[in-house]
ZATISE-711866 format. One record per residue (C-alpha): residue number from 1; residue in one letter; y, z, x. Coordinates in steps of 0.25 Angstrom, whole numbers, plus 2048, in hexadecimal, padded with zeros to 3 digits. Each point is the difference from the previous one (the first is absolute). Layout:
<rs>
<r><seq>NUM</seq><type>a</type><py>Y</py><pz>Z</pz><px>X</px></r>
...
</rs>
This chain:
<rs>
<r><seq>1</seq><type>x</type><py>627</py><pz>CA5</pz><px>2A7</px></r>
<r><seq>2</seq><type>x</type><py>804</py><pz>800</pz><px>7F2</px></r>
<r><seq>3</seq><type>x</type><py>80C</py><pz>7F7</pz><px>7FD</px></r>
<r><seq>4</seq><type>x</type><py>80C</py><pz>806</pz><px>7F9</px></r>
<r><seq>5</seq><type>x</type><py>803</py><pz>7F8</pz><px>7F3</px></r>
<r><seq>6</seq><type>x</type><py>80D</py><pz>800</pz><px>7F8</px></r>
<r><seq>7</seq><type>x</type><py>7F9</py><pz>804</pz><px>7F3</px></r>
<r><seq>8</seq><type>x</type><py>7FB</py><pz>80D</pz><px>807</px></r>
<r><seq>9</seq><type>x</type><py>80D</py><pz>803</pz><px>806</px></r>
<r><seq>10</seq><type>x</type><py>808</py><pz>7FD</pz><px>7F3</px></r>
<r><seq>11</seq><type>x</type><py>7F7</py><pz>809</pz><px>7F8</px></r>
<r><seq>12</seq><type>x</type><py>801</py><pz>80C</pz><px>80A</px></r>
<r><seq>13</seq><type>x</type><py>80F</py><pz>7FE</pz><px>800</px></r>
<r><seq>14</seq><type>x</type><py>800</py><pz>801</pz><px>7F1</px></r>
<r><seq>15</seq><type>x</type><py>7F8</py><pz>80D</pz><px>800</px></r>
<r><seq>16</seq><type>x</type><py>808</py><pz>806</pz><px>80C</px></r>
<r><seq>17</seq><type>x</type><py>80D</py><pz>7FB</pz><px>7F9</px></r>
<r><seq>18</seq><type>x</type><py>805</py><pz>7FA</pz><px>80D</px></r>
<r><seq>19</seq><type>x</type><py>800</py><pz>7F3</pz><px>808</px></r>
<r><seq>20</seq><type>x</type><py>7FB</py><pz>800</pz><px>80E</px></r>
<r><seq>21</seq><type>x</type><py>80C</py><pz>7FF</pz><px>80A</px></r>
<r><seq>22</seq><type>x</type><py>7FA</py><pz>7F4</pz><px>807</px></r>
<r><seq>23</seq><type>x</type><py>802</py><pz>7F8</pz><px>7F3</px></r>
<r><seq>24</seq><type>x</type><py>80E</py><pz>804</pz><px>7FD</px></r>
<r><seq>25</seq><type>x</type><py>80A</py><pz>7F5</pz><px>805</px></r>
<r><seq>26</seq><type>x</type><py>80E</py><pz>804</pz><px>805</px></r>
<r><seq>27</seq><type>x</type><py>80B</py><pz>800</pz><px>7F7</px></r>
<r><seq>28</seq><type>x</type><py>806</py><pz>7F3</pz><px>806</px></r>
<r><seq>29</seq><type>x</type><py>7F2</py><pz>7F9</pz><px>7FC</px></r>
<r><seq>30</seq><type>x</type><py>800</py><pz>805</pz><px>7F2</px></r>
<r><seq>31</seq><type>x</type><py>806</py><pz>7F7</pz><px>7F6</px></r>
<r><seq>32</seq><type>x</type><py>80C</py><pz>804</pz><px>7F8</px></r>
<r><seq>33</seq><type>x</type><py>803</py><pz>7FC</pz><px>7F2</px></r>
<r><seq>34</seq><type>x</type><py>802</py><pz>7F3</pz><px>806</px></r>
<r><seq>35</seq><type>x</type><py>802</py><pz>7FB</pz><px>80E</px></r>
<r><seq>36</seq><type>x</type><py>808</py><pz>7F4</pz><px>7FC</px></r>
<r><seq>37</seq><type>x</type><py>80F</py><pz>803</pz><px>800</px></r>
<r><seq>38</seq><type>x</type><py>804</py><pz>7F3</pz><px>7FA</px></r>
<r><seq>39</seq><type>x</type><py>7F8</py><pz>7F5</pz><px>7F8</px></r>
<r><seq>40</seq><type>x</type><py>7F1</py><pz>803</pz><px>7FF</px></r>
<r><seq>41</seq><type>x</type><py>7F9</py><pz>7F6</pz><px>809</px></r>
<r><seq>42</seq><type>x</type><py>7F6</py><pz>7F7</pz><px>7F9</px></r>
<r><seq>43</seq><type>x</type><py>7F2</py><pz>7FE</pz><px>807</px></r>
<r><seq>44</seq><type>x</type><py>7FD</py><pz>7F1</pz><px>802</px></r>
<r><seq>45</seq><type>x</type><py>7F8</py><pz>7FA</pz><px>7F4</px></r>
<r><seq>46</seq><type>x</type><py>7F7</py><pz>7F4</pz><px>804</px></r>
<r><seq>47</seq><type>x</type><py>7FC</py><pz>7F7</pz><px>7F6</px></r>
<r><seq>48</seq><type>x</type><py>7F2</py><pz>7FB</pz><px>803</px></r>
<r><seq>49</seq><type>x</type><py>800</py><pz>7F5</pz><px>7F6</px></r>
<r><seq>50</seq><type>x</type><py>80A</py><pz>7F8</pz><px>809</px></r>
<r><seq>51</seq><type>x</type><py>7F8</py><pz>7F4</pz><px>804</px></r>
<r><seq>52</seq><type>x</type><py>807</py><pz>7FE</pz><px>80D</px></r>
<r><seq>53</seq><type>x</type><py>7F7</py><pz>807</pz><px>80A</px></r>
<r><seq>54</seq><type>x</type><py>80A</py><pz>7FF</pz><px>80B</px></r>
<r><seq>55</seq><type>x</type><py>80B</py><pz>807</pz><px>7F8</px></r>
<r><seq>56</seq><type>x</type><py>7F6</py><pz>80B</pz><px>7FC</px></r>
<r><seq>57</seq><type>x</type><py>7FC</py><pz>802</pz><px>80F</px></r>
<r><seq>58</seq><type>x</type><py>80F</py><pz>801</pz><px>804</px></r>
<r><seq>59</seq><type>x</type><py>804</py><pz>80A</pz><px>7F5</px></r>
<r><seq>60</seq><type>x</type><py>7F4</py><pz>809</pz><px>803</px></r>
<r><seq>61</seq><type>x</type><py>803</py><pz>800</pz><px>80F</px></r>
<r><seq>62</seq><type>x</type><py>80F</py><pz>802</pz><px>7FD</px></r>
<r><seq>63</seq><type>x</type><py>7FD</py><pz>80C</pz><px>7F6</px></r>
<r><seq>64</seq><type>x</type><py>7F6</py><pz>806</pz><px>80A</px></r>
<r><seq>65</seq><type>x</type><py>80A</py><pz>7FF</pz><px>80C</px></r>
<r><seq>66</seq><type>x</type><py>80C</py><pz>805</pz><px>7F8</px></r>
<r><seq>67</seq><type>x</type><py>7FA</py><pz>80A</pz><px>7F6</px></r>
<r><seq>68</seq><type>x</type><py>7F1</py><pz>803</pz><px>805</px></r>
<r><seq>69</seq><type>x</type><py>7FC</py><pz>7FE</pz><px>7F1</px></r>
<r><seq>70</seq><type>x</type><py>801</py><pz>7F7</pz><px>7F4</px></r>
<r><seq>71</seq><type>x</type><py>7FC</py><pz>7FF</pz><px>7F2</px></r>
<r><seq>72</seq><type>x</type><py>7F7</py><pz>7F4</pz><px>7FC</px></r>
<r><seq>73</seq><type>x</type><py>802</py><pz>7FB</pz><px>7F2</px></r>
<r><seq>74</seq><type>x</type><py>7F7</py><pz>7F4</pz><px>7F9</px></r>
<r><seq>75</seq><type>x</type><py>7F5</py><pz>803</pz><px>809</px></r>
<r><seq>76</seq><type>x</type><py>7F5</py><pz>7FD</pz><px>7F6</px></r>
<r><seq>77</seq><type>x</type><py>7F9</py><pz>80D</pz><px>7FF</px></r>
<r><seq>78</seq><type>x</type><py>7FF</py><pz>804</pz><px>7F2</px></r>
<r><seq>79</seq><type>x</type><py>806</py><pz>80D</pz><px>7FC</px></r>
<r><seq>80</seq><type>x</type><py>7F3</py><pz>805</pz><px>7FA</px></r>
<r><seq>81</seq><type>x</type><py>7F9</py><pz>7FE</pz><px>80D</px></r>
<r><seq>82</seq><type>x</type><py>80B</py><pz>808</pz><px>807</px></r>
<r><seq>83</seq><type>x</type><py>7FF</py><pz>80B</pz><px>7F6</px></r>
<r><seq>84</seq><type>x</type><py>7F1</py><pz>801</pz><px>801</px></r>
<r><seq>85</seq><type>x</type><py>801</py><pz>800</pz><px>80F</px></r>
<r><seq>86</seq><type>x</type><py>80B</py><pz>80C</pz><px>800</px></r>
<r><seq>87</seq><type>x</type><py>7F7</py><pz>807</pz><px>7F6</px></r>
<r><seq>88</seq><type>x</type><py>7F4</py><pz>7FF</pz><px>809</px></r>
<r><seq>89</seq><type>x</type><py>807</py><pz>805</pz><px>80C</px></r>
<r><seq>90</seq><type>x</type><py>806</py><pz>80B</pz><px>7F9</px></r>
<r><seq>91</seq><type>x</type><py>7F3</py><pz>805</pz><px>7FB</px></r>
<r><seq>92</seq><type>x</type><py>7FA</py><pz>7FF</pz><px>80E</px></r>
<r><seq>93</seq><type>x</type><py>80B</py><pz>809</pz><px>806</px></r>
<r><seq>94</seq><type>x</type><py>7FE</py><pz>80A</pz><px>7F4</px></r>
<r><seq>95</seq><type>x</type><py>7F1</py><pz>802</pz><px>804</px></r>
<r><seq>96</seq><type>x</type><py>7FC</py><pz>80D</pz><px>807</px></r>
<r><seq>97</seq><type>x</type><py>802</py><pz>7FF</pz><px>80F</px></r>
<r><seq>98</seq><type>x</type><py>7F2</py><pz>801</pz><px>804</px></r>
<r><seq>99</seq><type>x</type><py>7FD</py><pz>7F3</pz><px>7F7</px></r>
<r><seq>100</seq><type>x</type><py>80B</py><pz>7F8</pz><px>807</px></r>
<r><seq>101</seq><type>x</type><py>7FB</py><pz>804</pz><px>80E</px></r>
<r><seq>102</seq><type>x</type><py>7F3</py><pz>7F8</pz><px>7FE</px></r>
<r><seq>103</seq><type>x</type><py>809</py><pz>7F4</pz><px>802</px></r>
<r><seq>104</seq><type>x</type><py>808</py><pz>805</pz><px>80C</px></r>
<r><seq>105</seq><type>x</type><py>801</py><pz>7F8</pz><px>80C</px></r>
<r><seq>106</seq><type>x</type><py>7FB</py><pz>807</pz><px>80D</px></r>
<r><seq>107</seq><type>x</type><py>80B</py><pz>807</pz><px>808</px></r>
<r><seq>108</seq><type>x</type><py>7FE</py><pz>7F7</pz><px>80C</px></r>
<r><seq>109</seq><type>x</type><py>800</py><pz>7F3</pz><px>7F8</px></r>
<r><seq>110</seq><type>x</type><py>809</py><pz>7F5</pz><px>804</px></r>
<r><seq>111</seq><type>x</type><py>7FF</py><pz>7FA</pz><px>7F2</px></r>
<r><seq>112</seq><type>x</type><py>80A</py><pz>802</pz><px>7F5</px></r>
<r><seq>113</seq><type>x</type><py>7F5</py><pz>7FF</pz><px>7F5</px></r>
<r><seq>114</seq><type>x</type><py>7FC</py><pz>80D</pz><px>7F9</px></r>
<r><seq>115</seq><type>x</type><py>806</py><pz>80D</pz><px>7FB</px></r>
<r><seq>116</seq><type>x</type><py>809</py><pz>807</pz><px>809</px></r>
<r><seq>117</seq><type>x</type><py>80D</py><pz>808</pz><px>803</px></r>
<r><seq>118</seq><type>x</type><py>80B</py><pz>7FC</pz><px>808</px></r>
<r><seq>119</seq><type>x</type><py>806</py><pz>80D</pz><px>806</px></r>
<r><seq>120</seq><type>x</type><py>805</py><pz>7FC</pz><px>80D</px></r>
<r><seq>121</seq><type>x</type><py>80D</py><pz>805</pz><px>805</px></r>
<r><seq>122</seq><type>x</type><py>80C</py><pz>7F8</pz><px>7FB</px></r>
<r><seq>123</seq><type>x</type><py>80F</py><pz>801</pz><px>801</px></r>
<r><seq>124</seq><type>x</type><py>804</py><pz>80D</pz><px>807</px></r>
<r><seq>125</seq><type>x</type><py>7F2</py><pz>805</pz><px>801</px></r>
<r><seq>126</seq><type>x</type><py>7FE</py><pz>801</pz><px>7F1</px></r>
<r><seq>127</seq><type>x</type><py>7F3</py><pz>7FB</pz><px>7F9</px></r>
<r><seq>128</seq><type>x</type><py>7FF</py><pz>7F5</pz><px>7F5</px></r>
<r><seq>129</seq><type>x</type><py>7F9</py><pz>803</pz><px>7F3</px></r>
<r><seq>130</seq><type>x</type><py>7F6</py><pz>7F5</pz><px>7FF</px></r>
<r><seq>131</seq><type>x</type><py>7F2</py><pz>7FF</pz><px>7FB</px></r>
<r><seq>132</seq><type>x</type><py>7FB</py><pz>7F2</pz><px>7FF</px></r>
<r><seq>133</seq><type>x</type><py>7F4</py><pz>7F7</pz><px>7FC</px></r>
<r><seq>134</seq><type>x</type><py>800</py><pz>7F2</pz><px>807</px></r>
<r><seq>135</seq><type>x</type><py>7F6</py><pz>7F4</pz><px>7FE</px></r>
<r><seq>136</seq><type>x</type><py>800</py><pz>7F3</pz><px>806</px></r>
<r><seq>137</seq><type>x</type><py>7FE</py><pz>7F6</pz><px>7F4</px></r>
<r><seq>138</seq><type>x</type><py>802</py><pz>7F2</pz><px>806</px></r>
<r><seq>139</seq><type>x</type><py>7F8</py><pz>7F9</pz><px>803</px></r>
<r><seq>140</seq><type>x</type><py>7F6</py><pz>805</pz><px>7F7</px></r>
<r><seq>141</seq><type>x</type><py>7F6</py><pz>800</pz><px>80B</px></r>
<r><seq>142</seq><type>x</type><py>808</py><pz>80A</pz><px>807</px></r>
<r><seq>143</seq><type>x</type><py>7FE</py><pz>80A</pz><px>7F5</px></r>
<r><seq>144</seq><type>x</type><py>7F9</py><pz>80D</pz><px>804</px></r>
<r><seq>145</seq><type>x</type><py>7FB</py><pz>807</pz><px>7F4</px></r>
<r><seq>146</seq><type>x</type><py>7FD</py><pz>80D</pz><px>808</px></r>
<r><seq>147</seq><type>x</type><py>80E</py><pz>804</pz><px>7FE</px></r>
<r><seq>148</seq><type>x</type><py>801</py><pz>7FC</pz><px>7F1</px></r>
<r><seq>149</seq><type>x</type><py>7FF</py><pz>80C</pz><px>7F7</px></r>
<r><seq>150</seq><type>x</type><py>7F5</py><pz>800</pz><px>7F5</px></r>
<r><seq>151</seq><type>x</type><py>808</py><pz>80A</pz><px>7F9</px></r>
<r><seq>152</seq><type>x</type><py>808</py><pz>7FE</pz><px>7F8</px></r>
<r><seq>153</seq><type>x</type><py>7F8</py><pz>7F5</pz><px>7FB</px></r>
<r><seq>154</seq><type>x</type><py>80C</py><pz>7F8</pz><px>7FC</px></r>
<r><seq>155</seq><type>x</type><py>803</py><pz>7FF</pz><px>80F</px></r>
<r><seq>156</seq><type>x</type><py>7F6</py><pz>7F6</pz><px>804</px></r>
<r><seq>157</seq><type>x</type><py>801</py><pz>7F8</pz><px>7F4</px></r>
<r><seq>158</seq><type>x</type><py>810</py><pz>7FF</pz><px>801</px></r>
<r><seq>159</seq><type>x</type><py>803</py><pz>7FD</pz><px>80F</px></r>
<r><seq>160</seq><type>x</type><py>7F7</py><pz>7F3</pz><px>801</px></r>
<r><seq>161</seq><type>x</type><py>809</py><pz>7FA</pz><px>7F5</px></r>
<r><seq>162</seq><type>x</type><py>80B</py><pz>7FE</pz><px>80A</px></r>
<r><seq>163</seq><type>x</type><py>7F6</py><pz>7FA</pz><px>80A</px></r>
<r><seq>164</seq><type>x</type><py>7FC</py><pz>7F5</pz><px>7F7</px></r>
<r><seq>165</seq><type>x</type><py>80E</py><pz>7FC</pz><px>7FB</px></r>
<r><seq>166</seq><type>x</type><py>803</py><pz>7F1</pz><px>805</px></r>
<r><seq>167</seq><type>x</type><py>80B</py><pz>804</pz><px>80A</px></r>
<r><seq>168</seq><type>x</type><py>7FA</py><pz>80D</pz><px>805</px></r>
<r><seq>169</seq><type>x</type><py>7F9</py><pz>7FB</pz><px>80D</px></r>
</rs>
């Protein structure tokens, strides 16, 4: 059975000038100009340069519990590495569908690794628009290069730069 991928759905939606109804959220789920009526809330920012590990643990737990997300600053990942990783990922997702399928995880796989789509029913029976490519990178012995694209060539050369940063694993 062929897996339905987001890119295929999106391209067919453009050519048909319509979005499949299973992807259209109800009006109450669609964001307005702003969903904040008063002061705009600020996502918690966590400074990883804080030497107090107990405090870092506390603020991460608190932000996770109260917000479900947070922004990390002073994490030590050079901006050039982040930019190169973003570029490599963008280039992968711009590849033709058949080329990306080479790295697809099997439909019955329990692993998160590989290329895949998350099209399960979500809120009110609507589907999410998510194609992904996941890898295990830590510890380096867990890396399975079977799911690491050879194209674009920059992909395999950029991703390991994260693994070998001193704080990565």
